[in-house]
C-alpha positions in Angstrom: -5.5 -2.2 -19.6 -2.6 -4.6 -19.2 -0.4 -1.7 -17.8 -3.1 -1.0 -15.2 -3.2 -4.6 -14.1 0.6 -4.6 -13.8 0.4 -1.4 -11.8 -1.8 -2.8 -9.0 0.8 -5.0 -7.3 3.3 -2.1 -7.5 0.8 0.2 -5.9 0.3 -2.4 -3.1 4.0 -2.7 -2.5 4.6 1.1 -2.5 1.7 1.6 0.0 2.9 -1.1 2.4 6.5 0.2 2.4 5.6 3.9 2.9 2.9 3.2 5.4 5.2 0.9 7.4 7.7 3.8 8.0 5.1 6.5 8.6 2.6 4.4 10.6 5.2 2.7 12.8 6.4 6.2 13.9 2.9 6.8 15.3 1.7 9.3 12.7 -1.5 9.1 10.7 0.1 10.8 7.8 -2.5 13.6 7.7 -4.3 13.4 4.3 -3.0 9.8 3.8 -5.1 8.6 6.7 -2.8 5.6 7.6 -4.5 3.1 9.9 -3.3 0.0 11.6 -5.1 -3.3 11.7 -4.3 -6.8 13.0 -3.7 -9.7 10.6 -4.4 -13.1 12.3 -3.9 -16.4 10.7 -4.9 -19.0 13.3 -3.8 -22.0 11.4 -0.2 -20.8 11.2 -0.2 -19.0 14.6 0.6 -15.7 12.9 -0.4 -12.4 14.4 1.0 -9.1 13.1 0.1 -5.5 12.5 -0.3 -4.0 9.0 -0.5 -0.3 8.1 -2.6 0.7 5.1 -3.8 3.8 3.4 -6.4 3.9 0.6 -5.4 7.3 -0.7 -1.7 6.2 -0.8 -2.7 3.0 -2.7 -4.7 5.0 -5.3 -1.8 7.5 -5.8 0.8 4.7 -5.9 -1.2 2.7 -8.4 -1.9 5.8 -10.5 1.8 6.6 -10.6 2.8 3.1 -11.4 0.2 2.9 -14.2 1.4 6.2 -15.7 5.0 5.0 -15.7 4.1 1.6 -17.2 1.8 3.3 -19.8 4.6 5.6 -20.9 7.0 2.6 -21.4 4.6 1.1 -24.0 
């Protein structure tokens, strides 16, 4: 269970990095279904785009969990 909780931030990081490169090129990634959404923080005057993919997140978290589980 601890390995799975450690794998979640790694899955998030992997998803953001991969989706950044694929999504910024204008592709949806096919099965990955990469989509863009705006992140707005009015208090800090921040406005930027973020690319995300739920299938990529699940695959990245599963891969990270498997690697961390094998290390135990």
